[in-house]
Structure formats: structure tokens, C-alpha cells
C-alpha positions in Angstrom: 100.5 106.1 101.9 101.5 109.1 103.9 103.0 112.1 102.2 106.3 112.9 104.0 106.6 116.4 102.4 108.0 115.4 99.0 104.7 114.9 97.2 105.4 111.2 96.5 102.6 108.7 96.8 102.3 104.9 96.8 99.8 103.0 94.6 96.1 102.9 95.5 95.6 100.1 98.0 98.9 100.5 99.7 97.4 101.9 102.9 95.2 98.9 103.3 98.1 96.5 102.6 100.4 98.2 105.1 97.5 98.2 107.7 97.0 94.4 107.2 100.7 93.7 107.5 100.9 95.7 110.7 98.0 93.6 112.0 99.9 90.4 111.0 102.9 91.6 113.0 100.7 92.3 116.0 99.3 88.8 115.9 102.7 87.3 115.3 104.1 89.0 118.4 101.1 88.3 120.6 101.5 84.6 119.8 105.3 84.7 120.2 105.4 86.8 123.5 102.6 85.1 125.3 105.0 82.3 126.4 107.1 84.8 128.3 104.2 85.3 130.7 102.7 81.8 130.5 106.1 80.2 131.2 105.8 81.2 134.8 102.7 79.1 135.7 103.8 76.5 133.2 107.2 76.2 135.0 105.4 76.0 138.4 103.1 73.3 137.2 106.0 71.2 135.7 108.9 72.1 138.0 111.1 73.4 135.2 114.5 75.0 135.9 115.5 78.3 134.3 117.5 76.3 131.8 114.5 74.3 130.7 112.4 77.5 130.6 115.1 79.0 128.4 115.0 75.9 126.1 111.2 76.2 125.8 111.3 79.9 124.8 114.4 79.5 122.5 113.0 76.4 120.6 110.8 78.9 118.7 113.9 80.7 117.4 115.5 77.4 116.2 112.6 76.9 114.0 112.6 80.6 113.0 115.9 80.3 111.3 114.9 77.5 108.9 112.5 79.3 106.5 113.7 82.9 106.4 115.8 82.6 103.3 113.4 80.4 101.3 110.5 82.7 102.3 112.4 85.8 101.1 113.3 84.1 97.8 109.8 82.9 97.1 108.3 86.3 98.1 110.6 88.1 95.7 110.1 85.6 92.9 106.4 84.9 93.2 104.9 87.5 95.5 104.4 87.8 99.2 100.7 87.4 99.5 100.5 83.7 100.0 103.9 83.3 101.7 102.6 85.6 104.4 99.1 84.2 104.4 100.2 80.6 104.8 102.7 81.6 107.5 99.9 83.2 109.6 97.7 80.1 109.1 100.3 77.6 110.3 101.7 79.7 113.2 98.1 80.2 114.5 97.5 76.4 114.3 100.6 75.7 116.4 99.6 78.4 118.9 96.3 76.5 119.3 98.2 73.3 119.8 100.6 74.6 122.5 98.5 73.5 125.5 98.0 70.0 124.2 101.7 69.8 123.4 102.7 70.8 126.9 100.4 68.2 128.4 102.1 65.5 126.3 105.6 66.4 127.6 108.5 68.7 127.2 109.7 67.0 123.9 106.4 67.5 122.2 106.2 71.1 123.5 109.7 71.9 122.1 108.6 70.4 118.7 105.5 72.5 118.7 107.4 75.7 119.5 110.0 74.8 116.9 107.3 74.4 114.2 105.6 77.6 115.2 108.9 79.4 114.7 109.2 77.8 111.2 105.8 79.3 110.3 106.6 82.8 111.7 109.8 82.8 109.8 108.0 84.1 106.7 106.8 87.3 108.3 109.5 89.9 107.7 110.9 88.6 104.4 107.4 88.5 102.8 106.5 91.9 104.2 109.7 93.5 103.0 109.1 92.0 99.5 105.5 93.4 99.5 106.7 96.9 100.6 109.3 96.9 97.8 106.4 96.7 95.3 103.7 98.7 97.1 105.5 101.5 99.0 107.3 104.4 97.4 111.1 104.3 98.2 110.8 107.7 100.0 108.1 106.4 102.3 109.5 103.0 103.2 111.0 103.9 106.5 107.6 105.3 107.6 105.9 102.0 106.5 108.6 99.9 108.2 108.3 102.0 111.3 104.5 101.4 111.4 105.0 97.7 110.7 107.7 97.3 113.4 105.5 99.1 115.9 103.6 95.8 115.8 106.5 94.2 117.6 105.8 96.3 120.6 102.1 96.6 120.1 101.7 92.8 120.1 103.9 92.5 123.1 101.8 95.2 124.9 98.6 93.2 124.2 100.2 89.9 125.3 101.6 91.5 128.5 98.2 93.0 129.4 95.9 90.2 128.4 97.9 87.1 129.2 98.2 87.6 133.0 94.5 88.5 133.0 93.5 85.5 131.0 95.6 83.3 133.2 93.9 84.7 136.3 90.3 84.4 135.1 90.6 81.4 132.8 94.0 79.5 132.5 97.3 79.8 130.7 95.9 77.3 128.2 93.0 79.5 127.4 95.3 82.4 126.4 96.8 80.2 123.6 93.4 79.2 122.4 92.2 82.8 122.1 95.4 84.0 120.4 95.4 81.2 117.9 92.0 82.2 116.6 93.1 85.8 115.8 95.3 84.6 112.9 92.5 82.5 111.4 90.3 85.6 111.4 93.1 87.7 109.8 93.5 85.2 107.0 89.8 85.2 106.2 90.2 88.9 105.3 93.6 88.7 103.7 93.1 85.8 101.3 90.3 87.2 99.1 91.5 90.8 99.1 95.3 91.0 99.1 97.6 91.1 96.0 101.3 90.6 95.8 101.9 93.7 93.6 99.9 96.6 92.2 97.9 96.1 89.1 100.0 98.7 87.2 103.8 99.1 87.2 104.9 101.7 89.7 106.8 104.8 88.9 110.0 103.7 90.6 110.0 100.3 88.9 109.6 102.1 85.5 112.5 104.5 86.4 114.8 101.7 87.7 114.4 99.8 84.4 116.5 102.4 82.6 119.0 103.3 85.4 120.4 99.9 86.3 124.1 99.0 86.2 125.5 96.0 84.4 127.6 93.5 86.2 131.2 94.7 86.3 130.4 98.2 84.9 132.8 100.9 86.2 129.9 103.3 86.0 127.1 103.5 88.6 123.5 104.1 87.7 123.9 105.5 84.2 123.8 102.5 81.8 120.4 102.3 80.1 118.7 98.9 79.7 121.3 97.2 82.0 120.8 95.5 85.3 122.3 95.4 88.8 123.8 92.0 89.7 121.5 89.5 91.4 121.9 89.0 95.1 124.0 85.9 95.7 125.6 84.6 98.9 129.1 85.2 97.4 128.2 88.8 96.6 126.7 89.2 100.1 129.9 88.0 101.7 131.9 90.6 99.7 129.6 93.5 100.5 130.6 95.8 103.4 127.0 97.1 103.6 125.5 93.6 103.9 127.9 92.9 106.8 126.9 96.1 108.5 123.2 95.3 108.3 123.7 91.7 109.4 125.9 92.5 112.4 123.6 95.3 113.5 120.6 93.0 113.2 122.3 90.2 115.2 123.3 92.6 118.0 119.9 94.4 118.3 118.1 91.1 118.5 120.3 89.8 121.3 119.0 92.6 123.6 115.5 92.9 122.2 114.6 89.3 122.9 116.5 89.2 126.2 114.1 91.9 127.3 111.0 90.5 125.6 111.5 87.0 126.9 113.1 87.4 130.3 112.1 90.9 131.6 108.8 89.7 133.2 110.7 86.9 134.9 113.4 89.3 136.1 110.9 91.8 137.7 109.0 88.8 139.2 111.8 86.8 140.7 114.6 89.3 141.2 112.7 92.4 142.0 109.7 90.9 143.8 106.8 91.9 141.6 103.9 89.4 141.4 102.8 87.9 138.1 100.3 90.5 137.1 102.5 93.4 138.3 105.4 91.8 136.3 103.3 91.9 133.1 102.1 95.5 133.9 105.6 96.8 134.5 106.9 95.2 131.3 104.4 97.4 129.5 106.3 100.6 129.9 109.3 99.7 127.6 107.0 98.2 125.0 104.6 101.1 124.9 107.5 103.4 124.4 108.7 101.3 121.5 105.1 101.2 120.1 105.1 105.0 119.9 108.7 105.5 118.9 109.0 103.0 116.0 106.7 104.9 113.6 108.0 108.2 114.7 111.6 107.1 114.0 110.7 105.9 110.5 108.9 109.1 109.7 111.8 111.1 111.1 114.2 109.3 108.8 112.0 109.9 105.7 111.6 113.6 106.6 115.4 114.2 107.2 116.3 112.6 103.9 113.5 114.6 102.2 115.0 117.8 103.6 118.4 117.0 102.0 120.3 115.4 104.9 122.8 112.8 103.8 121.1 109.4 103.9 124.2 107.5 105.1 125.0 110.0 107.9 121.3 109.8 109.1 121.4 106.0 109.1 124.7 105.8 111.0 123.6 108.5 113.5 120.2 106.8 114.2 121.7 103.4 114.6 124.4 104.7 116.9 121.8 106.3 119.2 120.0 102.9 119.3 123.2 101.0 120.4 124.2 103.7 122.9 120.7 103.4 124.5 121.0 99.6 124.8 124.6 99.6 126.2 123.8 102.3 128.8 120.6 100.5 130.0 122.2 97.1 130.2 125.1 98.5 132.3 122.8 100.7 134.4 120.4 98.0 135.4 123.2 96.1 137.1 123.7 99.1 139.5 120.3 99.2 141.1 117.9 96.9 142.9 115.0 99.4 142.5 112.0 98.1 140.6 111.1 101.6 139.4 114.6 102.5 138.3 115.1 99.2 136.5 111.9 99.6 134.5 112.8 103.3 133.8 116.2 102.4 132.5 114.8 99.7 130.1 112.1 102.1 129.0 114.6 104.8 128.0 116.7 102.1 126.3 113.7 101.0 124.2 113.0 104.6 123.2 116.4 104.9 121.7 116.4 101.4 120.2 113.5 102.5 118.0 115.9 104.7 116.0 117.1 101.4 114.4 114.2 101.9 112.0 116.2 104.7 110.4 119.4 102.6 110.8 119.8 99.0 109.7 116.1 98.1 109.7 115.3 99.8 106.3 118.9 99.6 104.9 118.0 96.4 103.1 115.7 98.4 100.8 118.6 100.8 99.9 121.1 98.2 98.6 118.8 95.5 97.2 115.3 96.9 96.6 114.0 94.1 94.3 115.5 91.4 96.5 114.9 92.9 99.9 112.8 89.9 100.9 115.8 87.6 100.3 118.2 90.0 102.0 115.9 90.4 105.0 115.6 86.6 105.1 119.4 86.2 105.3 119.9 88.8 108.0 116.8 87.8 110.0 118.1 84.2 109.9 121.3 85.3 111.6 119.3 87.6 114.0 117.0 84.6 114.9 120.1 82.6 115.8 121.1 85.5 118.0 117.7 85.7 119.5 117.6 82.0 120.3 121.2 82.1 121.7 120.3 85.2 123.8 117.2 83.6 125.4 118.9 80.2 126.1 122.3 81.6 127.1 120.6 84.1 129.5 118.9 81.2 131.3 122.2 79.3 131.4 124.1 82.3 132.8 121.5 82.6 135.5 122.0 79.0 136.5 125.8 79.4 136.4 126.1 82.7 138.1 123.1 82.7 140.3 122.2 86.2 139.3 121.4 88.6 136.5 124.3 91.0 136.3 126.3 88.8 133.9 123.3 88.5 131.7 123.0 92.3 131.2 126.7 92.9 130.9 126.9 90.4 128.1 124.1 92.2 126.3 126.0 95.5 126.7 129.1 94.0 125.2 127.2 92.7 122.2 125.7 96.2 121.6 129.1 97.8 121.6 130.3 95.4 118.9 127.2 96.2 116.8 127.7 100.0 117.1 131.4 99.8 116.0 130.7 97.5 113.0 127.7 99.5 111.7 129.4 102.8 112.0 132.4 101.5 110.1 130.8 99.5 107.3 127.3 100.8 106.6 126.4 101.9 103.1 123.3 103.2 101.3 124.2 102.9 97.6 122.3 100.4 95.6 124.4 97.3 95.0 122.0 94.6 93.9 118.8 94.1 91.8 
């Protein structure tokens, strides 16, 4: 892995593993975001209202909540290789089946999107579990930043390629092509990947003699003892867990509002045609693609230079929420296509600072059970994503416009900023 300036290194093979997980996230997001472009001709072919379109896009997230926690537990207990590998296999199969499902009716399509969400649910919990074993603690924000750049990178590919594939082939063809990508990825991953390095890592060896026994009044000095296991009861009593969970929920509300509805917004509200809608939606996602790894590397460098870890996390997360709130309020004040895209683009640039905020905070407080903790917070965030996509369509039908949609997102971001700034912590609490 990259040397951030402290001289620390990760085990041999970690670069390849991080590269493959980044590719997996790219494929994950391509398959997930393609529907936000394809939904436009699909709706025209079938006469779907905005509410029905919102239901189609949000069905994915209803499935996404089901397997997050089991995936995290299985990854932490048995290793993330096959949890991630089987997830990629099954979500790719359901991507391939999307056109046939749509032809069979809305109920079958909703079921297909739901099952695709179930399969993609394993992605982040399994990757966090893999990183806890393969990536040095002082380099994890950089690794997570690279991995999360796949969110935007996959969206960029989907937004560029999907309109073009629809125009030269069909919306059905886009799903066929994207589904094959995951099958090819698995053909490389299955024979070469491992859940953990062959030899124990330095930080695992060190942590074995610096753990805290349950109920100990001391912190980090009891040899041959252990931090408590992560349980739901202990999570509910942890201020730091609440901070991560609320921040994750609030970030995802705006993130998936933009990913799912922004092409439709610039197409129907601002008058851009289908291909232009996809092209304009590229600007915010390209900025996120660049900023996510930079934000992760910035966090690691600041901590390596001696800056307080908690203050850095709170500052970076506050910047992210300020960017979202300002953008969501600002976009209601203009009908300009260029200004609207510019506002969302600047917002995404600041949102990337979440990599140094809540997004790598899991690895601080529960390093050996980060997959499970990510599964829990990502489950809650998936509920938020689904609610955001569906509620946004419902608000459009109810209000006949978009202002209430964006103002709701601004309010959600304010809540996230206040909670994280008040409750966030970085001290290790769990195994």
C-alpha cells in the first residue's frame, strides 16, 4: 500500500486486493446506477408515473437492507473473500435478468431489483472486513477513499455509457453488457484472492497485548485481555456508534437523491435531453471520483503529522454536511441548468470529506468487527437511501415540483451535522 509519510506498510498483496475491491465497487455502482438513466425510456415504454419510477429504483434498497448485518458477521468470522465473491456473482445475474423481468411486469421487475439489492448488500461489510486484515491502520482512510471513488467512478461509466448504449442498441442491451462485467471479475477474484494475509500482521500482533478486559477501568494497558465484543446492546449505548450511524443515514439521503433523480431533474425540469442529462450528471460524479481518494489521503497525512484524530474527523464531516446543505438550498433558487449542475458539483466535492469523517470511523472503534459495524450502519443508510428515492418521487407527485425535495434533503443534512459533531469518537471501544 501507499506510504503516507510514516513509513508504515501493509502486507504483500494488499495493493492487488485493494485494486480488486475498487473494481468490485465500480461494477456494483454501474449495475446500480444504470437504472437511473434506463428508467426514462422504461417509463416511456410502460407509462409509469414518478411514484412508480421511484418504487422501481427504491426496490433495490429494500433488498439492500436484508443482508448487510449477516454479511458483516460472516466476513469478520470466516473472511470476506467468498462473501464478496458470491455477492458479485448474484448481483450480476440479476442485472442480466432485469430486461426479462421488466417484460414480465412491474411486480417481477420489483422482485428482481429487490434480489439484486440483497446481493449487493455484502459489498461494503465484506470490504471493510478485508481492509481490517490487509491494510495498515494508518493507511485505511487512503484505501477507503480509493474504494469509495468507485461509487462515483461506476456512476460516471454508467452515465456515459448507458445513454449511448440506449441510443445505439437498447436499454435492455445496457443491462446485458453490465451483467457480464461481474462474471469476468469473479473469474479473476476466485482463484487469487485470500481473506487474510498468510502471516499475522504487525498491528494484529500488537493489539493482542494491548486489549482491555470487559469492565476494566483502564484503557489499553491490560496485557492478554480483550475489548468487548460488538453487540447490539453495546452499540445502542455507544455515542460513537450513534454518531457514525446518523451521519451515514443523512449522507445517503442526499447521495442517492442525486444519483437516482438528478438525471431526471435536468431532463424534465431543466429541459436537457436524455444524452445531455447523462452528460451533465457527470460533473458532480467526476468531482467525487477525484476527491474521495484525496480526502482519504488528506486524513491519513493530517493524523500522521500529529493533528488530533477526533478534531480532523469532526472538521471533515462538518465540511461535507455544509456542502450538501448549501447545495440543496441553493438549487431551489435558480432555474439555470449550468448553475444547478455547478452547485451540485461543488456539493459533491465537499461531500467527499466524509471519507475522513464517519466513513472510516468504524475502523477506529471496532477494528476487528468493522464488517459487522459497517453492516449495521449501512443497513440503516440503505433504509435512508430507499426512503429518499421513493419519498422524492412522492413529493414530486404531491407538490408538482422539486423545491420541497431539495429542502427536505437540506434539513436531513443539518441534523447529521449536529449529531456527528456532538457525539463522534475515535477511541477503540470494541474488539
